[in-house]
C-alpha positions in Angstrom: 68.2 30.9 -30.9 64.7 29.1 -31.0 62.5 29.6 -33.9 59.3 31.5 -33.2 57.2 28.8 -35.1 58.6 26.1 -32.7 57.3 28.0 -29.7 53.7 28.0 -30.8 53.5 24.3 -32.0 54.4 22.8 -28.4 51.2 24.2 -26.6 48.9 23.2 -29.5 50.2 19.6 -29.3 49.6 19.5 -25.5 46.0 20.9 -26.0 45.1 18.3 -28.5 46.5 15.4 -26.3 44.5 16.4 -23.3 40.9 15.9 -24.8 42.1 12.8 -26.5 43.4 11.4 -23.2 39.9 12.2 -21.4 38.1 10.5 -24.3 40.4 7.4 -24.1 39.8 7.2 -20.4 36.1 7.6 -20.8 35.9 5.0 -23.4 38.0 2.5 -21.3 35.6 3.2 -18.3 32.6 2.8 -20.7 33.9 -0.5 -22.1 35.2 -1.9 -18.8 33.8 -5.5 -18.4 32.0 -6.1 -15.0 30.6 -9.6 -15.4 29.3 -12.1 -17.7 25.6 -13.4 -18.1 25.4 -16.8 -20.2 28.3 -16.0 -22.4 27.4 -12.3 -22.7 29.8 -9.6 -21.3 28.2 -6.8 -19.3 30.1 -3.5 -19.3 29.8 -0.2 -17.5 28.3 1.3 -20.5 25.6 -1.4 -20.7 24.7 -0.8 -17.2 24.5 3.0 -17.7 22.5 2.6 -20.9 20.0 0.2 -19.1 19.4 2.6 -16.3 18.9 5.4 -18.8 16.4 3.4 -20.7 14.6 2.3 -17.6 14.3 6.0 -16.3 13.1 6.9 -19.8 10.6 4.1 -19.8 9.4 5.2 -16.3 8.7 8.8 -17.5 7.3 7.7 -20.8 4.9 5.2 -19.1 3.7 8.0 -16.8 3.0 10.3 -19.5 1.4 7.8 -22.0 -0.9 6.5 -19.2 -2.0 10.0 -18.1 -2.6 11.0 -21.8 -4.6 7.8 -22.5 -6.7 8.1 -19.4 -7.5 11.8 -19.5 -7.9 12.4 -23.1 -8.8 9.2 -24.8 -10.7 7.3 -22.1 -12.5 10.5 -20.7 -13.9 11.2 -24.3 -15.4 7.7 -24.2 -17.6 8.8 -21.3 -15.8 6.7 -18.6 -16.3 7.6 -14.8 -13.6 9.1 -12.7 -13.1 5.7 -11.1 -12.7 3.9 -14.3 -10.3 6.6 -15.6 -8.1 6.1 -12.4 -8.1 2.2 -12.8 -7.1 2.3 -16.6 -4.4 4.8 -15.8 -2.9 2.6 -13.2 -3.0 -0.7 -15.2 -1.6 1.1 -18.3 1.2 2.6 -16.3 2.3 -0.8 -14.8 1.9 -2.7 -18.1 4.0 0.1 -20.0 6.6 0.0 -17.2 6.9 -3.6 -17.4 7.2 -3.5 -21.2 10.0 -0.8 -21.1 11.9 -2.8 -18.4 12.1 -5.9 -20.6 13.2 -3.7 -23.5 16.0 -2.2 -21.4 17.2 -5.7 -20.5 17.1 -6.8 -24.3 19.1 -3.8 -25.3 21.7 -4.3 -22.5 21.9 -7.9 -23.6 20.7 -9.6 -20.4 18.5 -12.5 -21.4 15.3 -13.1 -19.4 16.4 -16.7 -18.8 19.3 -15.4 -16.6 16.7 -14.4 -14.1 15.3 -17.9 -13.5 17.4 -18.8 -10.6 17.2 -15.3 -9.3 13.5 -15.1 -9.7 13.0 -18.3 -7.7 15.2 -17.0 -4.9 13.3 -13.7 -4.9 10.0 -15.4 -5.0 10.9 -17.4 -1.8 12.1 -14.2 -0.1 9.1 -12.3 -1.1 6.8 -15.0 0.1 8.3 -15.1 3.6 9.4 -11.5 4.1 6.8 -9.4 2.0 3.4 -11.2 2.6 1.7 -8.0 3.5 3.1 -6.0 0.5 2.1 -8.7 -2.0 -1.1 -9.1 -0.4 -1.9 -5.4 -0.7 -0.6 -5.3 -4.2 -2.8 -8.2 -5.3 -5.7 -6.5 -3.6 -5.1 -3.2 -5.5 -5.4 -5.2 -8.7 -8.6 -6.7 -7.6 -10.0 -3.2 -6.6 -9.0 -1.9 -10.0 -10.5 -4.9 -12.0 -13.7 -5.7 -10.1 -14.0 -2.0 -8.8 -16.1 -2.6 -5.7 -14.6 0.6 -4.6 -13.9 3.4 -7.0 -12.2 6.9 -6.9 -14.9 9.3 -5.7 -16.9 6.8 -3.8 -18.2 7.6 -0.2 -17.1 4.6 1.9 -17.1 3.4 5.7 -14.6 0.7 6.4 -13.9 0.1 10.2 -13.7 3.5 11.9 -12.7 5.3 8.6 -15.2 7.4 6.8 -14.7 9.5 3.7 -14.2 9.9 -0.1 -11.8 7.7 -1.9 -9.2 10.0 -3.5 -6.6 7.6 -5.0 -6.3 3.7 -5.3 -2.5 2.9 -5.5 -0.6 -0.2 -5.9 -0.2 -0.9 -2.2 -2.7 1.5 -0.4 -5.9 3.7 -0.9 -6.0 7.3 0.0 -9.2 8.4 1.7 -10.1 12.0 2.7 -12.5 12.5 5.5 -14.9 15.2 6.4 -12.3 17.0 8.5 -10.2 17.4 5.5 -7.6 14.7 6.8 -6.0 12.1 4.6 -6.0 8.3 5.8 -3.8 5.8 3.9 -5.7 2.4 4.1 -4.0 -0.8 3.0 -5.8 -2.3 -0.1 -6.3 -5.6 1.6 -8.6 -3.9 4.2 -11.1 -3.3 1.3 -11.1 -7.0 0.3 -11.0 -8.7 3.7 -13.3 -6.5 5.6 -16.9 -5.4 5.4 -17.1 -2.0 3.4 -20.1 0.2 3.4 -20.1 2.0 -0.1 -22.6 4.9 0.0 -22.3 5.4 -3.7 -21.8 1.9 -5.2 -24.8 2.3 -7.6 -26.1 5.7 -6.6 -25.8 8.2 -3.8 -29.5 7.6 -2.4 -29.5 6.5 1.2 -32.2 6.2 3.8 -31.7 7.8 7.2 -33.7 7.2 10.3 -34.6 9.3 13.2 -36.1 7.8 16.3 -38.2 9.6 18.9 -40.1 8.7 22.0 -43.4 10.4 23.2 -45.1 10.2 26.5 -47.8 7.6 26.9 -51.2 9.2 26.2 -49.9 11.3 23.4 -52.1 11.3 20.2 -50.2 8.8 18.1 -51.8 10.0 14.7 -50.8 13.5 15.4 -47.4 12.3 16.2 -47.3 10.5 12.9 -48.5 13.6 11.0 -45.9 15.9 12.5 -43.0 13.5 11.8 -44.1 13.3 8.1 -44.3 17.1 8.0 -40.8 17.5 9.4 -39.5 14.8 6.8 -41.3 16.3 3.8 -40.2 19.8 4.6 -36.4 19.3 4.5 -35.0 20.4 1.1 -32.9 17.4 0.6 -35.6 14.8 1.3 -36.7 12.8 -1.7 -40.4 12.7 -2.8 -39.9 9.3 -4.1 -39.9 7.3 -2.1 -41.8 9.5 0.2 -40.8 9.8 3.9 -42.6 7.3 6.2 -43.2 6.8 9.9 -43.1 3.4 11.7 -44.7 3.0 15.2 -41.9 1.0 16.6 -42.9 -0.2 20.0 -44.5 0.5 23.4 -41.4 1.3 25.2 -40.7 1.3 29.1 -41.2 4.9 29.3 -42.4 6.2 25.8 -44.2 5.4 22.7 -41.4 4.9 20.3 -41.6 6.1 16.6 -39.1 6.1 13.7 -39.1 8.5 10.8 -37.4 7.3 7.6 -36.3 9.8 5.0 -34.5 9.1 1.6 -31.9 11.5 0.5 -28.8 11.9 -1.8 -25.8 11.9 0.3 -22.2 12.7 -0.8 -20.7 11.8 2.5 -21.7 10.3 6.0 -21.3 13.7 7.6 -23.9 15.2 5.2 -26.5 12.4 6.2 -25.7 13.2 9.8 -26.5 16.9 9.2 -29.8 16.1 7.8 -30.7 13.9 10.8 -29.7 16.8 13.0 -32.0 19.1 11.0 -34.8 16.8 11.4 -34.4 16.5 15.1 -34.5 20.3 15.5 -37.6 20.4 13.4 -39.3 17.6 15.3 -38.7 19.2 18.5 -40.0 22.5 17.4 -43.2 20.9 16.0 -43.8 18.8 19.0 -43.5 22.0 21.2 -46.0 23.8 19.1 -48.5 21.1 19.4 -47.9 20.3 23.0 -46.6 16.8 22.5 -44.1 15.8 25.1 -40.9 14.0 24.2 -40.7 11.2 26.8 -37.6 10.6 29.0 -36.8 7.7 31.3 -38.8 7.6 34.4 -39.8 5.0 37.0 -42.7 4.6 39.4 -41.9 3.4 42.9 -44.6 1.4 44.8 -44.2 0.8 48.6 -45.8 -2.3 49.9 -46.0 -2.0 53.8 -48.1 -3.5 56.5 -48.1 -0.3 58.4 -47.9 3.5 57.5 -44.5 4.6 56.6 -43.5 7.4 59.2 -42.6 10.7 57.6 -40.5 13.1 59.6 -39.4 16.6 58.5 -36.2 17.9 59.6 -34.5 21.2 59.3 -31.7 21.7 56.8 -29.2 22.4 59.5 -30.0 19.0 61.0 -29.7 17.3 57.6 -26.2 19.0 57.0 -25.1 17.8 60.5 -26.3 14.3 59.9 -24.6 14.2 56.4 
């Protein structure tokens, strides 16, 4: 006959041995040696700890850079572009610092990356020239700030507002609400038109040609009236008119108006408004907008015969 106490002791012993076995297995895996670096042993646990520290550093760098840029720098009166630049530079600096700290905790000396770094530099030099070029261009944009977040720019066929300057590329939103990703090197290597580098004041020009014989002073007066009436036109400098040239078929004038434009499309709309108003004023004052025309002179020794034919004959001949 088996004692009752013995029947209860055997399951308790197995229940205690199971967690102990799991702990021993996990400890052996954690302490398993993978490789050595300059006399130091790197185990599985060190690798996991290093990855965890790097992920923590990535999140911490993102949070700290956002707080520093939006709360601290913003209170100092920095512009939107300056805040974005400080946020980007702070993030990468903190990320590098946390990465070095993680390597130090794991026990990987930085000197161990000397040979690896040299080989990596050669590989990067040959295989990643565009990436490195765009990265360095991004640093130049954030330091020199020829183009900032919120600027209205034109580069190549791209027109729009700069939304974000990243490590490799810059995001631009156009007037059609479409986003264009432009490599940072484009802003360094090509000519860039920045509509809001110092301020948003731009000068727009509207050309018009009137028929020969039109009163030029009245044309000037009406053009100035159209420019001054527009609500977005600046009074300083005042709109002005230039008599451009005696064209082949017209007397050519140009109206110059200064305005504040937030985008190229806004300036184009003002130019369109001015053309509508100029056409209306010219019609009211009976001034003809010229169109291309040519005079044909026939030099003949004898009269040119003219013959009138019926439409049926003309169709038959055609």
